C-alpha positions as CSV (number, residue, x, y, z in Angstrom):
1,X,62.7,81.9,-31.1
2,X,66.3,83.2,-30.9
3,X,67.3,86.0,-33.2
4,X,70.0,83.8,-34.6
5,X,67.4,82.0,-36.6
6,X,65.4,84.8,-38.1
7,X,67.5,84.5,-41.2
8,X,65.6,82.2,-43.5
9,X,67.0,78.9,-44.5
10,X,69.1,79.3,-47.7
11,X,70.6,76.4,-49.7
12,X,73.8,78.5,-50.2
13,X,74.3,79.4,-46.5
14,X,72.5,76.9,-44.3
15,X,74.9,74.0,-43.6
16,X,73.4,70.6,-42.9
17,X,74.7,67.7,-40.9
18,X,73.4,64.2,-41.2
19,X,73.7,61.1,-39.0
20,X,72.1,57.8,-40.0
21,X,72.2,56.7,-43.6
22,X,70.1,53.5,-43.7
23,X,67.2,52.9,-46.1
24,X,65.3,55.9,-44.9
25,X,68.1,58.2,-43.9
26,X,70.1,58.0,-47.1
27,X,67.0,58.8,-49.2
28,X,66.1,61.8,-47.0
29,X,69.7,63.2,-47.1
30,X,69.8,62.6,-50.8
31,X,66.8,64.9,-51.4
32,X,68.4,67.7,-49.4
33,X,71.6,67.3,-51.4
34,X,69.8,67.4,-54.6
35,X,68.5,70.8,-53.8
36,X,72.0,72.3,-53.5
37,X,72.6,72.3,-49.7
38,X,76.0,71.6,-48.3
39,X,75.6,68.3,-46.4
40,X,78.2,66.8,-44.0
41,X,77.7,63.1,-43.1
42,X,78.9,61.2,-40.1
43,X,78.7,57.4,-40.5
44,X,79.9,54.7,-38.1
45,X,80.4,52.6,-41.3
46,X,82.0,55.1,-43.7
47,X,81.5,52.8,-46.7
48,X,77.8,53.3,-46.5
49,X,78.2,57.0,-47.3
50,X,79.7,56.4,-50.8
51,X,76.5,57.0,-52.7
52,X,75.9,60.3,-50.8
53,X,79.6,61.3,-51.4
54,X,79.0,60.8,-55.1
55,X,76.2,63.3,-54.8
56,X,78.5,65.8,-53.1
57,X,78.2,65.1,-49.4
58,X,81.3,65.6,-47.3
59,X,82.2,62.7,-45.0
60,X,83.4,63.7,-41.5
61,X,85.2,61.4,-39.1
62,X,83.9,62.7,-35.8
63,X,80.8,64.1,-34.2
64,X,82.8,67.2,-33.2
65,X,83.7,67.8,-36.8
66,X,80.1,67.4,-37.8
67,X,79.0,69.9,-35.1
68,X,81.6,72.4,-36.2
69,X,80.4,72.3,-39.9
70,X,76.6,72.3,-39.3
71,X,73.8,74.7,-38.6
72,X,71.1,72.0,-38.6
73,X,71.9,68.4,-37.7
74,X,69.5,65.6,-38.6
75,X,69.6,62.2,-37.0
76,X,67.8,59.1,-38.4
77,X,69.2,56.1,-36.5
78,X,68.0,52.9,-35.0
79,X,66.9,52.7,-31.4
80,X,66.5,55.0,-28.4
81,X,69.7,53.6,-27.0
82,X,71.5,54.8,-30.2
83,X,69.9,58.3,-29.9
84,X,71.0,58.5,-26.2
85,X,74.5,57.5,-26.9
86,X,75.1,59.5,-30.1
87,X,73.0,62.6,-29.5
88,X,72.5,63.2,-25.8
89,X,75.8,61.8,-24.5
90,X,78.1,63.1,-27.3
91,X,76.7,65.4,-30.0
92,X,75.1,67.8,-27.6
93,X,78.6,68.3,-26.0
94,X,80.0,69.7,-29.2
95,X,77.2,71.8,-30.8
96,X,77.6,75.6,-31.1
97,X,74.9,77.9,-29.7
98,X,72.1,78.3,-32.2
99,X,72.4,74.9,-33.7
100,X,69.2,73.0,-34.4
101,X,69.0,69.3,-33.8
102,X,66.3,67.4,-35.6
103,X,65.8,63.7,-34.6
104,X,63.8,61.7,-37.2
105,X,64.4,58.5,-35.3
106,X,61.4,56.7,-33.8
107,X,62.4,57.1,-30.2
108,X,61.1,57.6,-26.7
109,X,59.1,60.7,-25.7
110,X,61.1,61.1,-22.4
111,X,64.4,61.0,-24.3
112,X,63.2,63.7,-26.7
113,X,62.4,65.9,-23.6
114,X,65.9,65.2,-22.2
115,X,67.5,66.2,-25.5
116,X,65.4,69.3,-25.6
117,X,66.5,70.3,-22.1
118,X,70.2,69.6,-22.8
119,X,70.1,71.5,-26.1
120,X,68.5,74.5,-24.4
121,X,71.3,74.5,-21.8
122,X,73.8,74.9,-24.7
123,X,71.8,77.7,-26.3
124,X,70.6,75.3,-29.0
125,X,67.2,74.0,-30.2
126,X,65.9,70.5,-30.7
127,X,62.9,69.0,-32.6
128,X,61.7,65.5,-32.4
129,X,60.3,64.8,-35.8
130,X,59.8,61.1,-36.5
131,X,58.3,60.2,-39.9
132,X,55.9,57.8,-41.6
133,X,55.8,56.7,-45.3
134,X,58.5,54.1,-45.6
135,X,61.2,53.9,-48.2
136,X,58.9,55.0,-51.0
137,X,57.8,58.1,-49.1
138,X,61.4,58.9,-48.3
139,X,62.6,58.6,-52.0
140,X,59.6,60.6,-53.3
141,X,59.6,63.3,-50.7
142,X,56.2,62.3,-49.4
143,X,56.8,61.5,-45.8
144,X,54.4,62.5,-43.0
145,X,56.6,64.3,-40.5
146,X,55.4,64.7,-36.8
147,X,57.2,67.5,-35.2
148,X,57.4,68.2,-31.4
149,X,59.3,71.1,-29.8
150,X,59.2,74.9,-30.2
151,X,56.7,75.8,-32.9
152,X,58.8,78.7,-34.1
153,X,61.7,76.4,-34.7
154,X,59.5,73.9,-36.6
155,X,58.2,76.8,-38.8
156,X,61.8,77.9,-39.5
157,X,62.7,74.4,-40.5
158,X,59.8,74.0,-42.8
159,X,61.8,74.7,-46.1
160,X,63.9,71.6,-45.2
161,X,60.9,69.5,-44.1
162,X,59.2,70.3,-47.4
163,X,62.0,68.6,-49.3
164,X,61.1,65.4,-47.4
165,X,57.4,65.5,-47.1
166,X,54.6,67.3,-45.1
167,X,55.3,68.4,-41.6
168,X,52.6,68.7,-38.9
169,X,53.4,70.5,-35.7
170,X,51.9,68.4,-32.9
171,X,53.0,70.1,-29.7
172,X,55.8,70.4,-27.2
173,X,59.0,68.3,-26.9
174,X,58.2,64.6,-27.0
175,X,54.8,65.0,-28.7
176,X,56.3,64.1,-32.1
177,X,57.4,60.8,-30.7
178,X,54.0,60.2,-29.0
179,X,52.4,60.9,-32.4
180,X,54.7,58.4,-34.1
181,X,53.9,55.7,-31.5
182,X,50.2,56.3,-32.1
183,X,50.9,56.1,-35.9
184,X,52.7,52.8,-35.5
185,X,49.9,51.3,-33.4
186,X,47.5,52.2,-36.3
187,X,49.9,51.0,-39.0
188,X,50.4,47.7,-37.1
189,X,46.7,47.1,-36.9
190,X,46.3,47.8,-40.6
191,X,49.2,45.4,-41.5
192,X,47.6,42.7,-39.4
193,X,44.2,43.2,-41.0
194,X,45.6,43.2,-44.5
195,X,47.7,40.1,-43.8
196,X,44.7,38.2,-42.5
197,X,42.5,39.4,-45.3
198,X,45.0,38.2,-47.9
199,X,45.5,34.8,-46.3
200,X,41.8,34.3,-45.8
201,X,41.1,35.3,-49.5
202,X,43.7,32.8,-50.8
203,X,42.6,30.0,-48.5
204,X,39.0,30.5,-49.7
205,X,40.1,30.3,-53.3
206,X,39.9,34.1,-54.2
207,X,42.6,35.6,-56.3
208,X,44.6,37.9,-53.9
209,X,45.1,40.6,-56.6
210,X,41.3,40.6,-57.3
211,X,40.6,40.9,-53.6
212,X,42.8,44.0,-53.3
213,X,41.5,45.5,-56.5
214,X,37.9,45.0,-55.3
215,X,38.2,46.5,-51.8
216,X,40.8,49.2,-52.2
217,X,38.2,51.9,-53.0
218,X,36.0,51.0,-50.1
219,X,36.3,51.2,-46.3
220,X,39.0,48.5,-46.3
221,X,41.3,50.6,-48.5
222,X,44.2,52.3,-46.8
223,X,47.6,53.8,-47.4
224,X,49.0,50.5,-45.9
225,X,47.2,48.6,-48.6
226,X,48.6,50.9,-51.3
227,X,52.1,50.7,-50.0
228,X,52.2,47.0,-49.1
229,X,49.4,45.1,-50.7
230,X,51.3,44.4,-53.9
231,X,54.5,43.6,-52.0
232,X,52.7,41.1,-49.8
233,X,51.1,39.4,-52.8
234,X,54.5,39.2,-54.6
235,X,56.3,38.2,-51.5
236,X,58.5,41.2,-51.8
237,X,59.8,41.7,-48.2
238,X,62.5,44.2,-48.9
239,X,62.5,46.6,-46.0
240,X,61.2,50.1,-46.0
241,X,61.1,49.8,-42.3
242,X,62.4,46.8,-40.3
243,X,60.0,44.4,-38.5
244,X,62.2,44.7,-35.4
245,X,61.5,48.4,-35.3
246,X,57.8,47.7,-35.0
247,X,58.5,45.6,-31.9
248,X,60.3,48.7,-30.5
249,X,57.6,51.2,-31.5
250,X,54.6,49.2,-30.5
251,X,56.4,48.2,-27.3
252,X,56.8,51.8,-26.4
253,X,53.0,52.2,-27.0
254,X,52.2,49.4,-24.7
255,X,54.5,50.6,-22.0
256,X,54.6,54.4,-22.3
257,X,53.5,56.1,-19.1
258,X,55.3,53.8,-16.7
259,X,58.4,56.1,-16.5
260,X,56.4,59.1,-15.6
261,X,54.1,57.2,-13.2
262,X,51.2,57.9,-15.6
263,X,48.5,55.4,-16.2
264,X,49.5,52.9,-18.9
265,X,46.9,52.9,-21.7
266,X,45.4,49.4,-22.3
267,X,46.1,48.5,-25.9
268,X,45.1,44.9,-26.6
269,X,45.6,45.3,-30.4
270,X,49.1,46.8,-30.0
271,X,50.0,44.1,-27.5
272,X,49.0,41.4,-30.0
273,X,50.8,43.3,-32.9
274,X,54.0,43.5,-30.8
275,X,53.8,39.8,-30.1
276,X,53.3,38.9,-33.8
277,X,56.2,41.1,-34.9
278,X,58.3,39.6,-32.1
279,X,57.5,36.3,-33.8
280,X,59.1,37.6,-37.0
281,X,62.2,38.5,-35.0
282,X,62.3,35.1,-33.3
283,X,62.1,33.5,-36.7
284,X,65.2,35.4,-37.8
285,X,63.3,37.9,-39.9
286,X,63.8,41.1,-37.8
287,X,65.4,42.8,-40.8
288,X,62.5,41.9,-43.1
289,X,60.1,44.7,-44.1
290,X,57.1,45.2,-41.9
291,X,54.9,43.8,-44.7
292,X,56.5,40.4,-43.9
293,X,53.9,40.2,-41.1
294,X,51.9,38.1,-43.5
295,X,54.5,35.3,-43.2
296,X,53.5,34.9,-39.6
297,X,49.7,34.7,-40.4
298,X,50.5,32.3,-43.3
299,X,52.6,30.1,-41.0
300,X,49.8,30.0,-38.4
301,X,47.6,28.7,-41.3
302,X,50.0,26.0,-42.3
303,X,51.8,27.8,-45.1
């Protein structure tokens, strides 16, 4: 790793930039602010930054200004197209040598590699570090973080990652995104199983709360059940992650490999999961939380 980053991260000296202050991004940035770091925020909708400004964040009006004020810049935005437009086609043009870019967005592995190459050409570093854990994990600093890129850079960033959760280095550029896609395939299958189990239990006359209480300690128990079981029962569909993002993530799982002429992995469960989440989007519920998948299973059963 470059000598410019042998100085450890210090809340009094390391300047943080942040792009993306939705449900997850705001909570993550808030945790860094609460530990005394100087944080500059760029927001396409400035009014969304008011809560972070109240905590001491500085709002900037351009990506160039953000780059000028930051040693480490985090992004947590919506879709790969947003990452391409904001990071690859704009932000990278303004960063100073030695800057570290950390993309927490669930994005495409090939795009992460492109950003890594473009950053290196500017004398900078990039890490693709998507996360899992939803809004609760973001607020409590208990996210699972999957980091791809230079291992030395990831280790240097660890004091910041520790404020948000637990980081695991998974390999070279793009591997963080591959890990997140695999994570979403697994989460999607768990959400589908939990949705079907709850609908079946109710239709058969079993109290849904008793069902969850009975099985959570056995093989059917999972983090998905702990995070979303109660919400499903209470019909609390407030988003920690949008249903439409599951369509994006599981779609990348179904299709990844095509762009590099690699063999596409056959994933029948992911393909079905993508179709069901697409049903939520088609019903106008794309901004509903992923636990809202149960509404599709209930609808298929006449509820």
